[in-house]
N, C-alpha and C positions, 0 to 999 in steps of 0.2 A: 394469562400466559397464552402464547400461540401454540399451534400444534407441534412446533419444533421444541418448545420449551417445557411442555408438560412432562413429568416424570413417567418413564415407561420401564417395566421390568426388563432386565437384561442379564445375561450370564457372562458377558465379556465386555468390559469397558473399552477395550481397544478396537472393537468392531461394531457392526450394526446390531440393533436389538434382535433378539431371537424369538420374541413372542408374537411377532407380526408376520403375516404372509399375505400373498395375494394382492388385491387392489389397494388395500390400506397401506401396505408396505411400499407399493409403487408410488402412491400419492405422497407419502412422507419423503421418499427418496427424491421425487421431483421437486417437492417443496424445498428440501435441503439444498438441492443444486441451484434453485432459483434464488434463494437467500444468499448463497455463496457468491453467485454471479453478481448480484446487486451490491454486495459488500465489497467485492473486488473492484467493481466499476466505480464505487464511491471513493475507495481508498486510493486508487491509482489514476483517477481522472478520466478514464474512458477514452473515447476517440478524440474528444476535444483536448484532453490533457496531452495526448500524443502529438497532436498538431502543434500545441504550444511548446512542446519539447523540441520538436524537429525544426520548426520554421525559422527561428533566428539563425541557427547554424547553417541551414540550407541557404538562406539569403546571403549570409557572410561568404560562404565558399563560392556561390554563384557569381556574386559581384567581384570577388577577388580573382576568380578564374578569367573574368572578362577584362578587367582593367588593372589588376595587380595593385590596387590602391588600398592600403591597410586602413586608412582613416575613414574613407567612404564606406568600406565594408563593415567596419566596426560600428560606425554611427547608424547605419541602416539596420544592423542586427539589434542594436539597443532600442532603436525607435520602434521596430515592430514588436518587441517585447513589451514596451510601454503601452502600445496600442492594444495589445491583447489584454493587459491588465485593465485598461480603461474600459474596454468593452464589457469585461466581467463586472466592473464596478457599476457601470450604467445599467446593466441587466440585473444587478444585485445577486450575482452568482457567487459561488465559492471561489475565492481568489488565491488559495494557498498554492495551487500548482502554477498559476501564472506568476505570482510573486516569487516563487522559488526560481522560475525561469529567468525573471528579471535580474535577481541577484547573481545567478550564475553567469548570465551574459555580461553584467556589469563588471564582475571580477575578471572575466575573460578580456574585456575591452581594456581594463586597467593594465593587466599583465602585458597584453600585446603592445599597447602604447608605450609602456615603460621600457620594454626590451627592443621594440622595433621589429620583432619577429612575429609574423602573422600566425604562425603555428601556436604561439603562446596564448592565442585567443581560446584555444581548446584545453589548455593545460589545467586550469582550475576544475573543469568538469571531469577530466581524467583522474585527477587526484581525489575528487569526491567519489568517483566510482570505485577507485581502489579502497578508499576508506570504508565505503559502504559494504563492499565485499568482505572485508576483514571483520566489520561489525556483525554481519550476518553469521559468519563462522564462529567468531569468538563468543557471541551471546548464546549460540546453540551449544557450544561446548560447556558453557557455564550453566546451562539448564534453563535459560530464559530466552528462547529463540526470538530474534527481533521481529519476525513476521507476526508472531503472537502478540507482541507489544503493540504493533501497528494495527492489527485487525481486531484485537480483543475489544476495544471500545466500540468499533464499528458493529460488531456482533452483539453488543450489550452484555458481553460476558466478562469484560475487564480481565483480571488475572485469575479468574476461577479455574481456568484450564490447567493451571500449574499444579494444583493439589486435588481438585475434584473431578477432573476429566482427563485421565491419563491418555486415553486414545486420541483426544484432540491435541494434547501436548505433543504426542508423537508425530501427528500430522504437521503441526507447526514446525517441529524440528526438521522434518523431511523438506518442507517448503523452504525453510531458511538455508539449509544446505544447498538446495537447488539454486536459490538466488545468489548465494556466496560464490559457488563454483562457476555459474554462468558469467557473473560479473568479473571474476578472476580471469576466465577465458577471454573475455572481451579486452581486459587490460593486457593480457599476454600478446594480443594482436596489435593494440594501439601504441603501447609504450616503445617497442622497437621501431615502429614506423615513425614515431615522433622524432627519432634521432636520425634516421637515414632517408626517409621519403621527403619529396618536396611538398610544399604547403598545399598545392592544389590536389595532388593525389591523396595526401593524408586527410584533407578536409572531406573529400568525397567518400573515402572509406569510413571515416568517423560517422558521417551522416547516414551511410548505409547500415551501420551497426547500431543505430539508435533504437530502432523498433523491433527487429527480429529477436534479439536476446530478451528484450522486455516481454514480448508476447509469449516466448517460450517459458519464461519464469512464471508469468501470470497463469498460463495454461497448466503448468505442473502444480502450482499452488491450488488452483481450482480442482484438479484431479485428487490431490491429497485430502483437501478439506471436504469435498463432496462424499468421500468414502468414510470420513471420520464421524464420530458421534456428534449429535447436534450440540450447539452451544448452550450453556446454562445462562439464562437471562437473569443476571443478578439484580437488574433494575426492577424487573417484574417481581422477583422474590422480595425485595425490600418494600415494594408497594403492597404486596400481599401481607407482609408482616405488619406494616403500618395499619392496614385495614383491620386485621385481626386484633391488634392492640386497641384500636378505637372501638371495635365491637365489644371487646372484653370490658373496657371501661364503661361503655354505655349500658351493658348488661348489669354491671356492678352497681351503677347509679340507679338503674331501674329497680334493682332488688332492694336497695336501701330505701327508696321512696315507698315501695309497696310494703316494707316491713321496717318502719322507723325505729322500732324498739330493738331491732337486732343489733 
């Protein structure tokens, strides 16, 4: 196990351990923050993931602002999404963020081409954002906050936080509420504009709202989890149990060999 995973005495599962102080506690706190930062970076794609999220929509609205040509704007957005996926495939990087971007852009292109309304390029993404916001809120109310389901495997804790780590479950609930409310706030701005704003203004506002709400949600998630108890590494526990079982069987076999009459 790592220093984050080893059991430490505590008097409050909702907060930090109480048997450590001084440099050791500071080192553990820094380590917890570093692990949290790395996990969030992996889960949400980091800087590159943000570029892949913003670039197709930015290209679409830029071209449409210049020539008002829906077909050229849509094809350019889809082409750059495919290029981003191709680059990841060539470099053998994780492609989940790029692929999700391609599907989103493809749906947007289909919607816009079917209706002839350039604003419909953004409609699938808006509906996805609304659905995601409701998913964060509903799963939190149900006791299984979505952010915990997303980050649990990244932290190698799976669902152990639900029953064995109440302080961590509380942090996941707070983070999921933050994501849900931030995304609902974004929808509250975009959906009215979808009906009354022209395509160019609407597109630029939508692009401008891509990153700031996301960064705010990620920052709040980091804050909540950095203060939460460390994750329980269930994979390390299973490996330890397997080693212990092998050692027990080896000891039993050795005992039988040394005393065959027993």
